[in-house]
Every structure is written in C-alpha cells, then in structure tokens.
N, C-alpha and C positions, 0 to 999 in steps of 0.2 A: 588544431587541437588533437591530441593523441587519442588512441582508442580507449586508453584507461580514463582519460578525462571525460570522454563522451559517455562512457558507461557510468561514471560517477555522477555526471549531470543528470542522466536518465534515472539513476537510483534516487537522487535527491527529489526529482519531480514525483516519482512513484511514492516516496515517503510522505510528500505533501498530500498526495491523494489518499494515502493510507490514513493519515492523521484526520483528514476531513471525514472519511467514512467512519472512523472510530468515534469522532466527536458526535456525528449523527446518531450512531448506535447508542451512545451514552445519553443523548437527549431523549431518544426513544424510550430508553429504560427508565428515565426520570419522569417521563410524561405520564406514566401510569396507564393502566388498562383502559381508562375511559377516553384517552386521547385517540383521535382518529388515525394519527400517524403511528400509533403504537401497535400496529398490526404485527402478528407473529411472522407473516410473510415478508414484510419489509425487514424485520430483524434477521431473518434467514438470508435474505438477499445481501444485506450488509456484511454478515459473517462470511458469506461466500466471496464477496468482493475483497474483504480483508485478507482472506486466505490467498486469493489470486494475486493481489498486490504484494503481499509478503514474499510469495514465491518469485515474482518478477524482480523484486529488489534483490533477493538472494542471487538470481541469475545474473543481474547486472554487476553485482559486486564480484562474482566469480569471473565474469568477463574482464573486469578491471584488473583483477589479480593476475589473470593469465596475460593480459596485455602488458602489465608491469613487468612480469617475468620475461616476456619476449623482448622487451625494450632493454633489459639489463645486459 
C-alpha cells in the first residue's frame, strides 16, 4: 500500500469517527435540557473532538496529496 493510500485509509477512519461524534452531538441537542446526557460539558467535549478530528482529516489528506505528488 502506498503512502497516499495509507493516508486516505486513515482519513476515512477519522471521517467515520467524526460522523459518530457529530451524530452524538445531534442527539444531545435533540434530547432537550431535561436529558441527563444533554450536559453543556458533553456538548463542549464533542465540539472539541469534532475540531480535532477535522484537523486530523485535513492533515491526512495533505499527506496523501504530498505522497501522490512524490509518486508522480
């Protein structure tokens, strides 16, 4: 597997994790303030996780792009 393929595979996994966190945040927001899971602290944690995952995806895509350029 080439470096570009490995980076794309990691980016896909990160995107799956990002979607899972996004779905949890959406459930939290739909649960209403009365829900025990609807804590503002958890929402903040999820937003931070989303930001970190998005940055990691971007980094992996940049690695894949560099690897593709190096292979050409």
